[in-house]
MITI-378603 format. One record per residue (C-alpha): residue number from 0; residue in one letter; x, y negated, z negated. Coordinates in steps of 0.2 Angstrom, whole numbers, plus 5000, padded with zeros to 4 digits. Example, Ala and Ser with C-alpha at 12.3 -4.5 7.8 and 13.67 -1.06 7.14 Angstrom:
2
<pt i="0" aa="a" x="5062" y="5022" z="4961"/>
<pt i="1" aa="s" x="5068" y="5005" z="4964"/>
This chain:
149
<pt i="0" aa="m" x="5083" y="5040" z="4786"/>
<pt i="1" aa="s" x="5092" y="5045" z="4770"/>
<pt i="2" aa="e" x="5091" y="5061" z="4761"/>
<pt i="3" aa="s" x="5085" y="5052" z="4746"/>
<pt i="4" aa="q" x="5069" y="5047" z="4755"/>
<pt i="5" aa="s" x="5065" y="5065" z="4759"/>
<pt i="6" aa="v" x="5052" y="5075" z="4749"/>
<pt i="7" aa="s" x="5057" y="5091" z="4740"/>
<pt i="8" aa="v" x="5049" y="5107" z="4746"/>
<pt i="9" aa="i" x="5048" y="5120" z="4732"/>
<pt i="10" aa="l" x="5043" y="5138" z="4735"/>
<pt i="11" aa="v" x="5039" y="5150" z="4720"/>
<pt i="12" aa="d" x="5038" y="5168" z="4725"/>
<pt i="13" aa="d" x="5045" y="5183" z="4715"/>
<pt i="14" aa="d" x="5051" y="5190" z="4732"/>
<pt i="15" aa="p" x="5068" y="5182" z="4737"/>
<pt i="16" aa="d" x="5065" y="5188" z="4755"/>
<pt i="17" aa="e" x="5050" y="5177" z="4756"/>
<pt i="18" aa="h" x="5061" y="5162" z="4751"/>
<pt i="19" aa="f" x="5072" y="5165" z="4767"/>
<pt i="20" aa="l" x="5058" y="5168" z="4778"/>
<pt i="21" aa="f" x="5048" y="5153" z="4773"/>
<pt i="22" aa="q" x="5063" y="5141" z="4775"/>
<pt i="23" aa="a" x="5069" y="5150" z="4791"/>
<pt i="24" aa="d" x="5051" y="5149" z="4799"/>
<pt i="25" aa="l" x="5050" y="5130" z="4796"/>
<pt i="26" aa="e" x="5068" y="5126" z="4801"/>
<pt i="27" aa="d" x="5066" y="5136" z="4817"/>
<pt i="28" aa="a" x="5050" y="5126" z="4820"/>
<pt i="29" aa="g" x="5060" y="5110" z="4819"/>
<pt i="30" aa="v" x="5054" y="5104" z="4801"/>
<pt i="31" aa="r" x="5068" y="5097" z="4791"/>
<pt i="32" aa="f" x="5066" y="5095" z="4772"/>
<pt i="33" aa="r" x="5075" y="5097" z="4755"/>
<pt i="34" aa="f" x="5072" y="5115" z="4749"/>
<pt i="35" aa="a" x="5073" y="5124" z="4732"/>
<pt i="36" aa="a" x="5066" y="5142" z="4729"/>
<pt i="37" aa="f" x="5062" y="5151" z="4713"/>
<pt i="38" aa="t" x="5057" y="5168" z="4708"/>
<pt i="39" aa="r" x="5050" y="5162" z="4691"/>
<pt i="40" aa="p" x="5037" y="5148" z="4688"/>
<pt i="41" aa="e" x="5046" y="5142" z="4673"/>
<pt i="42" aa="d" x="5062" y="5139" z="4683"/>
<pt i="43" aa="a" x="5053" y="5129" z="4695"/>
<pt i="44" aa="l" x="5045" y="5118" z="4681"/>
<pt i="45" aa="a" x="5062" y="5116" z="4673"/>
<pt i="46" aa="h" x="5069" y="5110" z="4690"/>
<pt i="47" aa="l" x="5055" y="5098" z="4693"/>
<pt i="48" aa="r" x="5058" y="5091" z="4675"/>
<pt i="49" aa="d" x="5077" y="5089" z="4678"/>
<pt i="50" aa="n" x="5076" y="5083" z="4696"/>
<pt i="51" aa="g" x="5060" y="5073" z="4697"/>
<pt i="52" aa="d" x="5066" y="5060" z="4709"/>
<pt i="53" aa="g" x="5052" y="5059" z="4721"/>
<pt i="54" aa="p" x="5037" y="5068" z="4728"/>
<pt i="55" aa="a" x="5038" y="5087" z="4728"/>
<pt i="56" aa="v" x="5027" y="5099" z="4738"/>
<pt i="57" aa="v" x="5026" y="5115" z="4729"/>
<pt i="58" aa="f" x="5020" y="5132" z="4737"/>
<pt i="59" aa="t" x="5016" y="5146" z="4725"/>
<pt i="60" aa="d" x="5012" y="5164" z="4729"/>
<pt i="61" aa="l" x="4998" y="5171" z="4720"/>
<pt i="62" aa="s" x="5006" y="5187" z="4714"/>
<pt i="63" aa="l" x="5020" y="5182" z="4703"/>
<pt i="64" aa="a" x="5028" y="5196" z="4692"/>
<pt i="65" aa="g" x="5024" y="5192" z="4674"/>
<pt i="66" aa="a" x="5016" y="5175" z="4677"/>
<pt i="67" aa="n" x="4999" y="5168" z="4681"/>
<pt i="68" aa="a" x="4999" y="5157" z="4697"/>
<pt i="69" aa="l" x="4983" y="5148" z="4691"/>
<pt i="70" aa="d" x="4992" y="5143" z="4675"/>
<pt i="71" aa="f" x="5007" y="5137" z="4685"/>
<pt i="72" aa="i" x="4996" y="5127" z="4697"/>
<pt i="73" aa="a" x="4989" y="5118" z="4682"/>
<pt i="74" aa="s" x="5005" y="5115" z="4673"/>
<pt i="75" aa="v" x="5015" y="5108" z="4688"/>
<pt i="76" aa="q" x="5003" y="5094" z="4692"/>
<pt i="77" aa="p" x="5011" y="5081" z="4681"/>
<pt i="78" aa="l" x="5028" y="5084" z="4688"/>
<pt i="79" aa="l" x="5025" y="5082" z="4706"/>
<pt i="80" aa="g" x="5029" y="5063" z="4708"/>
<pt i="81" aa="g" x="5014" y="5060" z="4719"/>
<pt i="82" aa="g" x="5016" y="5076" z="4729"/>
<pt i="83" aa="a" x="5005" y="5092" z="4729"/>
<pt i="84" aa="v" x="5004" y="5110" z="4724"/>
<pt i="85" aa="g" x="4996" y="5124" z="4734"/>
<pt i="86" aa="v" x="4996" y="5142" z="4738"/>
<pt i="87" aa="y" x="5006" y="5152" z="4750"/>
<pt i="88" aa="s" x="4998" y="5169" z="4751"/>
<pt i="89" aa="g" x="4998" y="5184" z="4761"/>
<pt i="90" aa="a" x="4979" y="5185" z="4764"/>
<pt i="91" aa="r" x="4964" y="5173" z="4764"/>
<pt i="92" aa="n" x="4953" y="5176" z="4748"/>
<pt i="93" aa="p" x="4939" y="5163" z="4747"/>
<pt i="94" aa="e" x="4935" y="5167" z="4729"/>
<pt i="95" aa="m" x="4953" y="5165" z="4724"/>
<pt i="96" aa="e" x="4955" y="5149" z="4734"/>
<pt i="97" aa="a" x="4941" y="5141" z="4725"/>
<pt i="98" aa="k" x="4949" y="5146" z="4708"/>
<pt i="99" aa="c" x="4966" y="5139" z="4714"/>
<pt i="100" aa="r" x="4957" y="5122" z="4719"/>
<pt i="101" aa="e" x="4949" y="5121" z="4702"/>
<pt i="102" aa="a" x="4966" y="5123" z="4694"/>
<pt i="103" aa="g" x="4973" y="5109" z="4705"/>
<pt i="104" aa="s" x="4978" y="5117" z="4722"/>
<pt i="105" aa="s" x="4978" y="5104" z="4736"/>
<pt i="106" aa="f" x="4980" y="5118" z="4750"/>
<pt i="107" aa="y" x="4980" y="5136" z="4754"/>
<pt i="108" aa="i" x="4991" y="5143" z="4768"/>
<pt i="109" aa="v" x="4991" y="5161" z="4773"/>
<pt i="110" aa="k" x="5009" y="5168" z="4778"/>
<pt i="111" aa="p" x="5018" y="5165" z="4789"/>
<pt i="112" aa="v" x="5020" y="5146" z="4788"/>
<pt i="113" aa="t" x="5021" y="5138" z="4805"/>
<pt i="114" aa="r" x="5024" y="5121" z="4811"/>
<pt i="115" aa="e" x="5005" y="5119" z="4815"/>
<pt i="116" aa="n" x="4998" y="5125" z="4798"/>
<pt i="117" aa="f" x="5012" y="5115" z="4789"/>
<pt i="118" aa="a" x="5008" y="5099" z="4798"/>
<pt i="119" aa="g" x="4990" y="5101" z="4796"/>
<pt i="120" aa="m" x="4992" y="5104" z="4777"/>
<pt i="121" aa="i" x="5003" y="5088" z="4776"/>
<pt i="122" aa="a" x="4991" y="5078" z="4785"/>
<pt i="123" aa="g" x="4978" y="5081" z="4772"/>
<pt i="124" aa="l" x="4990" y="5074" z="4758"/>
<pt i="125" aa="g" x="4991" y="5056" z="4754"/>
<pt i="126" aa="a" x="5008" y="5054" z="4746"/>
<pt i="127" aa="v" x="5018" y="5063" z="4759"/>
<pt i="128" aa="c" x="5019" y="5063" z="4778"/>
<pt i="129" aa="l" x="5029" y="5071" z="4793"/>
<pt i="130" aa="e" x="5038" y="5059" z="4803"/>
<pt i="131" aa="e" x="5044" y="5065" z="4820"/>
<pt i="132" aa="d" x="5062" y="5060" z="4827"/>
<pt i="133" aa="r" x="5059" y="5054" z="4844"/>
<pt i="134" aa="q" x="5076" y="5060" z="4850"/>
<pt i="135" aa="t" x="5076" y="5078" z="4843"/>
<pt i="136" aa="g" x="5057" y="5082" z="4841"/>
<pt i="137" aa="e" x="5061" y="5087" z="4823"/>
<pt i="138" aa="l" x="5049" y="5083" z="4809"/>
<pt i="139" aa="h" x="5055" y="5076" z="4793"/>
<pt i="140" aa="l" x="5045" y="5076" z="4777"/>
<pt i="141" aa="r" x="5044" y="5059" z="4769"/>
<pt i="142" aa="p" x="5035" y="5050" z="4755"/>
<pt i="143" aa="a" x="5021" y="5041" z="4764"/>
<pt i="144" aa="d" x="5026" y="5024" z="4758"/>
<pt i="145" aa="s" x="5044" y="5026" z="4766"/>
<pt i="146" aa="a" x="5039" y="5032" z="4783"/>
<pt i="147" aa="a" x="5037" y="5015" z="4790"/>
<pt i="148" aa="a" x="5053" y="5009" z="4782"/>
């Protein structure tokens, strides 16, 4: 499968250490994907506008210095190319989770991300899927319509 078939995973978190931990946790679990990380929501929006070549799955922290995560969730929707946006938070908060869903969030994952909670979240999305490499056991994030190709 070519790199052009993969789905972009984007993390928006104002803590750069979280970028490393998120990517490392998934790569250590055998999940392979294109990754971009941003500390500011406006930079993620610009990236999506400039590089909107396929579905993107965007994870955002709720505590963004100088920004509103709910506004970001709502504003990123048209740029996802059939992908999804959701929350990557340090704690479960049912009231905030409901507000995020009202703003357009498709998922809410509590840190740290694992192969299991990532795979479960992806299974709930229609436009993207995980495809397992039978030889290596690695999971590759793909647009749903290219998984059988």
